[in-house]
C-alpha positions, 0 to 999 in steps of 0.5 A, a space after each residue: 870892545 876888547 882892549 889889547 895886551 902885548 905879551 912876551 914869553 922869553 927865556 934861554 934856549 930849551 926853556 919852552 917859550 915856543 910851546 908855552 906861547 902856543 898853549 897860551 894862545 889856545 887857552 886865551 882863544 877859548 876864553 873868547 879873546 882875539 889872539 895873534 901869535 908871533 915869534 922872533 926871528 920873524 917871518 920877514 926876509 931878515 928873519 929868514 936870514 937870521 935863522 941861517 946865521 944862528 947856525 954860523 959861529 963865524 957871524 960876529 955878535 955885533 952883526 947878530 945884534 944889528 940884524 935882530 934889531 932890524 928884524 924887530 923894527 919890521 916885526 913891530 911896525 908891520 905886524 905887532 903894532 898893526 894887530 894891536 891896533 886891530 884889537 888883538 892880544 899879541 903873544 910873541 915867542 921872544 922879543 927884545 930881552 933875547 937880544 939884550 941878553 944873548 948879544 951882551 953875553 956874546 961879547 964884552 964890547 956889546 953893552 946892554 945900553 947899546 942893544 937897548 938903543 938899537 931897539 928903541 923904536 920897538 914897542 914895549 910889551 905890557 907883560 914879559 914872562 921869563 921861563 927859567 930852566 937849568 941849561 943841562 936840562 934845556 939842552 937835553 930837550 934839544 936835538 943835538 944835530 939842530 943846535 944853534 951857536 948859542 946852545 952851549 952849557 957854559 954860555 947858557 949858564 951866563 945867559 940864564 944868570 943875566 935873564 934872572 938878574 934883569 927879570 928882577 930889575 925889570 919886574 918880569 915874572 919868572 917861572 921855572 919850567 923844570 916841572 911838567 908842562 901842564 903845571 908850568 902852563 897853568 902858572 903862565 895862564 894865571 899870571 896872564 889872567 891877573 894882568 887881563 883883570 888889571 887891564 879890565 879885559 873880560 874873559 869867559 869863565 
């Protein structure tokens, strides 16, 4: 019987978390595993509201943090936890780390500990992979008309620095995504295959 694994792929805007989450899901499916791919903000009504708020720089950082925590509580309880209990390997494009980093970088009044406490009911991932990229390159990949309020080079420099700091503190894997997609994905797959092996989860050769 397949054991479960909760994998998160995170990083600054434009680092490729959405693309690489999809590619990893396809790869693991071909290896004979039951995969559930999800993302944050989620597809809940709160998640839909958040997507609109991400375009609005008049929304205070504290409101962002509270909404993300509410969305994540629903996301974990109603989707992630359920899929894990059904025996799926769950891959989430972004999770708690995004809130910790983006909201604490938005305001000196928002501490990492406060954000962590807001999210204390959300389950912890088994594996977190941080995708790293130079913000100048990440923004060059984006459609300038669709930029969110966080997508500013000076802000993203601060975000990137905190991602790297926390990744080292928490023991997350860091993968630079400046390279071609296939090579980056190969590195991600190797990290995940190693984790599956440690967990005793068998995959097709």
